[in-house]
C-alpha positions in Angstrom: -24.1 -14.5 26.8 -22.2 -15.4 23.7 -19.1 -13.4 22.8 -18.1 -13.6 19.1 -15.2 -11.8 17.7 -15.3 -10.8 14.1 -12.5 -12.3 12.0 -9.4 -10.2 11.5 -9.2 -8.5 8.1 -6.8 -10.2 5.7 -3.7 -8.1 5.1 -1.8 -7.8 1.9 1.8 -8.9 2.3 4.0 -5.8 2.1 6.8 -5.7 -0.5 5.4 -8.9 -2.0 4.9 -7.5 -5.5 6.9 -5.3 -7.8 4.0 -3.4 -9.3 0.7 -2.2 -7.7 -2.2 -0.5 -9.4 -3.8 2.1 -7.3 -6.8 4.4 -7.7 -7.6 8.0 -6.5 -9.4 6.4 -3.6 -5.9 5.2 -2.4 -4.5 8.7 -2.2 -2.5 10.0 -0.4 -0.3 7.1 -1.5 2.0 5.5 1.0 4.3 2.5 0.9 3.5 0.2 2.6 -0.2 0.9 2.0 -2.7 0.9 4.9 -4.0 -2.7 4.1 -0.5 -4.2 4.1 1.1 -6.1 7.0 3.8 -3.9 8.5 5.7 -6.3 10.7 8.2 -7.1 8.0 8.3 -3.9 6.1 10.1 -0.6 6.0 8.9 2.7 7.6 5.9 4.2 5.9 6.7 6.8 3.3 4.3 8.9 1.3 4.8 8.9 -2.5 4.0 11.6 -4.9 2.1 10.0 -7.8 -0.1 12.7 -9.3 2.8 15.0 -9.9 4.9 12.2 -11.3 2.8 11.3 -14.4 0.8 8.7 -12.6 3.7 6.5 -11.5 5.9 6.4 -8.5 8.6 4.1 -7.1 9.3 3.5 -3.4 13.0 4.3 -2.6 13.0 1.7 0.1 11.7 -1.4 -1.6 11.5 -0.5 -5.3 7.8 -1.2 -5.5 6.3 0.6 -8.5 2.8 2.2 -8.1 0.7 3.0 -11.1 -2.3 5.3 -10.9 -5.2 4.1 -12.9 -8.3 6.2 -13.5 
């Protein structure tokens, strides 16, 4: 019997960029985002982006998120 494990998904490095483009599929928006490695990041916070004109900045790390349609 062969036991094969599927490869672990590649995680995006948290806090590695200053600007991230997101879509409505990424809402509700959090920083760090679900696909980011959390071991070296700050606590997850949810960011209002729709009420802020399509842009939001994380108060912890300064990452700017831009909503593109």
